[in-house]
N, C-alpha and C positions, 0 to 999 in steps of 0.2 A: 504494500500500500504506500503510495507516494503522497507527499503533501501536494495539495492542489495549488496551481499557479494562477494567480488572478489575471484574467485576460487583459491585454493592452499594456501590461507592465513589462519593462525590460529587465526580467529577472532570470537567473539561472539556478536550477535546483542544486543543492549541495552534492547529490550523488553524481550529477553531471560534472561537477568539479573533480570528483574523485576519479571518474572514468577518463576525463580529459588529461589528467596527470600533468606532465611537463608542458603540454600545449597550453593548458589553462594558466600556468604560471606566467606566460608571456602576454596575457591579455591585460587590459586596463582594470579588469575587475579585481585582481589580486595584487596587493602591495608586494613589491620585491622583497625577498627574504633578507637581503643585506640591510634594508631599511628597518625591518622588524627586529633585527639582532641575530647574532650568530646562534645557530641551533634552534631558532624559533620555527615551529611548524604551524602554518596557518590552519585554523579550524577546518577549512574546506578540504585539506589534505588528509584529514584523519578519518578512520573508519569507525562508525558507531556500532559497538558490539554489545550484545546482551548475552548473559550466561544463565543457562538452566542447569543447576547443579553448581554448588560453590565449595564443596569439600573434596577430600581425596584427590583423585586425578585432576579434578577441576582446578586445584591450586596451581598445577603446572600449566594447564591450558589457558587459564586467565592471565597468569603472570607473563607467559611468553607471547600471548596475543597483545596484551596491553603494552608490552615492550617499553617499560619505564616511561610511559606517557606519550609515545609516538601515536597511539590510538586512544579512543575513548571507550570507557565502560559506561554504558548509559542505562542499563537495567540489570537487576539480579533476581534470581528465582531459586528457591530451594524449599522443599517440604519440611526441612529440619533446620530450625533456627540455630541450633548448635553448630551446624556445618557452615553457616553463613556469617558467623561473627567477624572473622578476619576481613572479608571483603566489604561487608556493610560498614565497617569502620574505615577502611581505606577509601571507599567511594561513597561518602555520605550523601552525595547529591543524586546517586543512582537510585531510582525507585526500586523497592524490594517487594517481591510477591512470593506467595507460596504456590499458587496455581499458574502454570505457564500459559494457560488459555486466557486468563485475565490479563497477564502481562502483555500478550500479543494484542489483545483487544484494546488495551489502554495505550500501549507504547509503540505499536507497529510503525507509525509515521516517523518515529525517532530512531529506528533500528535499521542497520544495513545487513548485519550478519549475526548469527546466533551460534554459541558454543553449547553443544548438548553433551553433558557429562553426568549421566544418570545410570541406574541399573539397566541392564540390557532390555528388559521388557517394556521400557518406555521410550527407547530410541526412535522407533518408527512413528508413533503418533505425534511426538513433538517435532521431529524433523519434517514430516509431511505437512503439518500445520504451518511451519515456517516457510517451506518452499511454496505452498499455495499462496502465500502472501508476497512471494517474490524475494524472500530473504535468502542470502547465502548461508550455508550450514556447514559446520564442523561437528562431526558426530564421533564419539568414542567408539573403539572397537569392542566386540564385533559390531558391524554396522547395525544388525537387527537381531531379533530373538528367533525368527524362523525364516525359512527359505522364501516363502511367498512375500514377506515384507522386504527382503533384500531385492528381489526382482522388481518390486513396485517402486522402491526408492530409486533404483537405477533408472527406471523409465521416467519417474517424476523429475529427476535432474535434467533430463533432456527436454521434457515438456515445458518446464517452467524456466529453463535457461538461466540457472543460477550456478554459482561457483560452489563446489563441494569438496570436502576432504574428510576421510576417515582418520581416526586418531591412532593409526599404527605408524608411529614416527620413524620406525626403521625403514619405511619405504622411501624416506628422504636421505637415508644414510649412505655414506661412501661405500660401505661394505656390500650393501644390496646391489649397487651398480657394478662393483668390481667382480663379485661372484657371478652375477648375471652375464657379464661379458666373458668371463672365463669359461662358463658352461657353453656359451654360444660360439666360442672360438673353435670348438671341435677338438680341443686338446685331449679330451678323454673319450672321443668318439661319440656315438649315438647313446644318449642316456636312456636306460630302460628301467632303472630302479631308483627311487628316492626314499630316504628314511629320515624321519624328523622326530625329535623327542624333546620333552620339557621336564623340569623338576616339579611342576605344578601337579596336584593342588598343594597349596600351603595353608589351606583352610580345611575344616572337616568335610569330607565326602564319604558316602557309603555308611553313614551313621543314621540312627533313627532320629527323625526330625521332631521338634517340639509339637508340630501339628499331629504327627502320628502318636506321640505320647500323651496328647491331650493337655499340653502345658501352655500357659499364657501368662503374660505379665501386664501390669498397667502401662499405658502409653506414656512415655516421658513428656514432660512439659516442653512445648515448643515444636513437637512433632505432629504433623497431620498424617496420621497413619492411613486414612482412607485415600488421600492423594498419593501417598507413597505406593500403596497397592496398585493404584491406577487401573491398568488393563487386566491385572492378575486376579484370580478368584479370591473371594473374601476369606480371610483367616484372621485369627487373633494375633495381636502383637507379641513378639518375643525378641529379646536382644540378639538372639542367634541370627536374625535375618539382616539387621542393619547396624552400622552403616557399611560394613565390608563383606561379611560372610554370605551375603545373598548369592554370590556366584555359584555356590554349590547346590542351590535349590532350583529345580526346573521351572517353577512358576516365575522366577525373576531372572535367573542367570543361565549360562550355557556351559558351566563347568570349566575344567582345566583346558579343554580344547578351545572353548570360546574365548577364554582369557588370553591364551598364548598362541593359538593357531594363526591368527592374522599376522602375528610377528614372524613366525617361522615359515609358514606355508607361502607367504608372500614372495619369498625369494625364488623357489622353484616355479611358482605360478607365473612369475614374470619371465624367468630365464627360459622356460620351455613353452611359454604361451599356452598354458593348460586351458582347455575348455571345460565343458561339463563332464563330470565323471560318468562312466558307463555302468559302474557297479560299485557297491560298498558292502563290506562285512566287518565284523568286529568280534573281539573277545573282551570280557570285563573281569575284574578281579573280585574275589571273595563272594562267589555265588554259593550260598548254603541253603539247605532245605527250609530253614526258618524264615528266609526272605519272603516266602509266600505269605506268611502271616504278618511280618513286620513291614512289608511293602517299602523297603528302602528305596528302590529305584522308581517307585511311583512318585516320590517327592524330592529325592536327593540323587545327585549324580554319583556314580560308583567311585570307589577309591582309586581305581586304576583301569586303564583301557588300552588295547591295541586295536587300531582301526586301519583297514586296508581298502584302498580305492584303486580302480583301474581307469586309465585315460587312453583314448585313442592317440597313437603317435602319427607322425608324418609318413612313416613306413607302414603300408597296409599289412594287417595281420600281426603286427608287433606292438602290443599294448605297453604302456608305461605303468609300472606298479608303484603305488605310493603308500607308505606305511607311517602311521603316527603312533607314538608311545607316550603315555603319561603315568603319573603315580608311581614312579620308580622303575618302570619298565624301559628297557633300552635295546637297541639292535646290536648285533655282533659287529665289531670294528675290523677294518682291514689290518693285515699284518704290520706290526711295529707302531700302529696308531693306538693310543690309549686315552682314556677319559681324563686322567689326572693331568697330563702334560699338554695334550693337544687342545682340549676344550677347557680353556680357562674360565669361561662363563658358566656359572652354576645353573643358569637358566635353561640350558639345553644345547642342542646342536643339530646339524644336518649332514647327510651324506648323499652325493650324487654318484651313482655307479653307471659307467658307460662301457662301451665295447673295448676301450683302450686303457681305462684306468678309473680312478675315483677322486672326487673332490670332497674335502671336508670343510665345514665352516661353522662358526658359532652363530648365535642369534644376530639378526640383521645382516647375515652374510659376512660377518667380520672374520678376519684371519683365515681366508681360504688357503688350503694346502692341497698338493697333489700326491696321490699314492698309487703304486708303491714308490717310496722316496727315491730309491736307487734308480729306477727307470726314468724319473723326471728330474734328477738332480742337475742336469745341464740344460733342461728345457726352459726356454723363456718365451711363453706364449705372447703373441702380439695382440693385446686386447685394447679395445677402445671403449671404456665405459661411457654410458650416457652422461649428459651434462650434470655435474654435481650441484647439489642444492647448497646455497650459502648457509653455513652453520651445520650442515649435515642433519642428523636426526633432531638436533636442538633447534634447527631452523624450520621445522615442519609447520608449526603454527604461523610463523611469519610468512612462509611461502603462501599459505592460504590467505592471509591478510592482504598481501600485495596483489594476489590474483583477484581478490574481491574488488580492489581499486581499479583494476584494468578491465574487469567485466567477464561475462560468460565467454567460454572458449579459451581462456588463459589456462595453461597447463598447471596442474597440481599433481603431486606424486601419487596420491591415493584418492583421486576423484571417483565418484560413485560408478563411473563407467568401468573402472577396474576393481574397486573395492567391493562393489556389489557382487559380481561373479566370484571374487575371492571368498567373500563371506558365505556364499552358497556352498562352496566346496567345504569350508569349515563346518557348516551346519549339517552337511550330509553325514559327517561322522557321528554327530549327535543323533541324527535320525536313526542310524543303525544301532547306537547304544540304547536308545529308548525303545526300540523294537525288540531288543534282546530279552527284556523282561518287562511286561507292560500289563496294565489293567485292561480287561476286556469283558464286555457284557456276556453273561451266560444265558442259556436257553430259558432258565427259570426267572430271568429278569434281575438276578442279583449280580453284582460286580464280582469279578474274580481275577486271578492272574493267569496269564498264559506265558509259558517259558519256552519259546522256540529255540533259544540259544543261538549259536553262530550259524548264520546262513547268508548266502549271497543275495543281495537285493539289487535288482536290475532297474536302472534309472533312465527315464525318458526326460532329459534335461529341458528340451523345448517346451514340453507340456507339464513340467514339474510334477512328475508322477512315478511312483514305484509300480512296475508293471506285473510283478510276480508275487506280491504279498500286500494285498490292499490295506490291511490294518495299519501298515507303516505310514500310509498317506495322511493319517490323522496328525502326524508331526510335521507335515509340510506347512500347514497353516493352522495356527491356534485359534481358539475362540476367545473373544474379549469379554470381560465382565460387562454386565448390562449397564448402559450409560456411557460406555467408552468405545 
């Protein structure tokens, strides 16, 4: 929503100033910067940013977007007053709201871009509402809670012609570009196997939830629990859900894979230009008989999982196999490669296996190495990484900000055009996990559990449908709570 310009007046909208950039600086409308003083940034050059979510990761997103005052923070929103204390104090003139819908209703004319840093289950409704108003959006990873949402946000970005960015900052890192170029150089031949792992979860998963135990607690002062639940089914408040451990609960988060998948899978996704997977299957940790009664996987992600996808390759008949491991599970390493000395990042790592050798790398594609070492000790691949992002991963938010000023069509590292399909791949893994042990209506009308275990699910990516196990399709698109 733009401010209306009174007919007949020689006025230029503030957003037009932003898009005009350096050209505008040469018009009589803007006072030259040397007159205003060294370091002064005219208000017309600043992006007006609103933040939905003010704690946790939002602390990084707001800080790096604000950039010590080169931009404006014009509105704040959080359902938890405790999370908002810091930035309400820093930006006392920015109106504060608990409900993002009210913020957009009241402040839309003052906002250019919105940072969405909330639990996963609220990413889609908030981002879609902003894009429908023509606002640029930065949305934390994973982009959405389910596959249907990811596909629709990708399409919405094209429809509304706004600048977008997902918060997987590694997509702006030097390592991502270097490993991508190394894989594409052909030094290890045709890649046919990818293995990725993470140390997550670092929060409880595979444990009985407060909901299943019938536990509840009083809602803390300053928390609007109903707004925090948002699209999720109604349940009683418990401190186990917020502000951080929501990731392990299926109603709110996407588990270890959703937390770290967009960081790790992004590198092979880009390097091999992976499309929709053709199939997915998984195994999960700690499946005991009493799970049928305790319903762990009905509400909580499992403690560990190994997920296996297939992708079509450029060579007909030769699929690319992709495996993900979390919860302490890891793949076998090549000879002389070990976890302690090669993978310095405790977050995890990745392996690309080709017809001529192997590439190892850490999170964000950092520290790529060739294996076996002896074979490649004198090899110096001629790689040409894509243009680096100023500041690398730390410049991810500012890359978005500068793109907003230039307008739709300006490159960002994780625009929804790429991060939407990436998120779909990530969420395919969770679709398999949730199908592994799931609640299913029985003939007598009572709910019960079905335990099909590991099986290969065939995916029709164009139509977003599992073709050989229909019950799994319930996890492609979730149902929203009434009113949302």
